[in-house]
Each structure stands twice: as structure tokens, then as C-alpha cells.
C-alpha positions in Angstrom: 110.8 49.7 112.8 113.2 50.5 109.8 110.5 49.9 107.5 108.1 52.8 108.9 111.0 55.2 109.3 111.8 54.8 105.5 108.2 55.0 104.3 107.7 58.5 106.6 110.8 59.6 104.7 109.3 59.0 101.2 106.0 60.3 102.3 107.5 63.5 103.4 109.7 63.8 100.5 106.7 63.2 98.3 104.3 65.5 99.9 107.1 68.5 100.1 107.7 68.1 96.1 103.9 68.1 95.6 103.3 71.1 97.7 106.2 72.9 95.9 104.6 72.2 92.4 101.2 73.5 93.6 102.5 76.9 94.7 104.8 77.2 91.9 105.2 80.9 90.9 107.1 83.1 88.2 110.4 84.0 89.1 110.7 87.7 90.2 112.7 90.0 87.7 115.8 91.5 88.7 114.8 94.8 87.8 111.9 94.8 90.5 114.6 95.1 93.2 116.3 98.2 91.8 113.0 99.7 91.0 112.5 102.9 93.4 110.1 102.2 96.4 106.2 103.4 95.8 105.7 104.1 99.3 107.8 104.4 102.4 107.2 103.8 106.3 104.0 101.8 105.8 101.9 101.8 109.3 98.8 99.1 109.5 95.4 100.3 111.3 94.7 98.8 114.4 91.7 97.0 113.1 93.9 95.9 110.1 91.5 97.3 107.7 94.0 100.1 106.1 97.2 101.1 105.6 98.9 104.5 105.4 102.4 105.2 104.0 104.6 108.1 102.9 104.9 109.1 99.4 108.6 109.5 98.3 110.1 111.8 96.0 107.6 115.1 96.9 109.4 118.1 98.2 106.6 118.5 100.7 105.4 115.5 103.0 102.7 113.5 101.6 100.9 110.5 103.4 98.2 108.3 101.6 95.7 105.9 103.3 94.8 102.7 101.3 91.8 100.4 102.1 93.1 97.1 102.2 92.9 94.4 100.5 92.7 96.1 97.1 94.8 99.2 98.3 92.1 101.5 97.2 92.9 105.1 98.2 90.6 106.6 101.0 92.6 109.5 102.0 95.7 111.6 102.0 97.4 114.2 103.9 99.6 117.0 102.5 101.7 119.4 104.6 102.5 122.7 102.5 105.5 124.5 102.4 108.8 123.3 104.1 107.3 121.1 106.6 108.3 117.4 106.5 106.8 114.0 108.2 108.5 113.1 111.5 107.0 110.0 113.0 103.2 109.0 112.8 101.2 106.4 113.9 97.6 105.4 114.4 95.7 106.6 117.3 92.6 104.5 116.6 91.0 102.7 113.7 90.1 106.3 111.8 92.8 108.8 113.1 96.4 109.2 112.4 98.7 111.6 114.3 101.7 112.9 112.6 104.9 115.0 113.9 106.1 117.7 111.7 109.4 119.4 111.4 112.0 121.1 109.2 114.7 119.6 107.5 117.7 121.4 107.2 120.6 120.5 105.4 121.3 116.9 104.2 119.9 115.5 107.6 118.2 112.3 107.0 115.3 113.0 109.9 113.3 116.2 110.5 114.4 118.4 113.5 
């Protein structure tokens, strides 16, 4: 019995070592963690073929819709003036619903 347990422990160690080498990747540079986000508040469509995201850094609200897996842009929504995007969600595979509001002062959310 001791021989079987020792053998299985060695086999697991060798298996995990080979698995780690098969999936070895380049280390991520530290600068990548300090880079500003390209997208915020991502939402996956119900069928999983598209993703929507808010584009940060614009005074007006902007949502972009991307087709997976290549992240090809297929649509965008832009709110003019002082409107900001509140909550938004997928109503079905083809329809986004968004709440809009105005931001007064340094509040982190729309009212």
C-alpha cells in the first residue's frame, strides 16, 4: 500500500510539473496594471455572442457593443449633452436598455 501511495504522489508531481510547462506564459509587466481602463461596466449579452461596455473619459455617455471573440465593434450609443449613463442591461440578445441621468457636482453616480 505504501508503494502505491508513493507512486501516485510522484505521478501527481510529475503531471503538475508538465502541465505548468505546457501552459507557461510571459510575465505581465507592472505597467499593465497601472494603465487606465479601456472599458468599464462590461455586460455580456444573453446568448454570449456580444459584450457591451461604457467608454470612460468622455464627458457625455458612450456605450460600445463588441462581437465576441474578436471584439469587433458592431454598434455604439452616444448620449448628447449632460446626460450620463446610469444602469444599463441587455433586455434580449439584440436590445440594450439604459437609464440616464444628470451628474451634479462630484457625485460618483447619476441622479
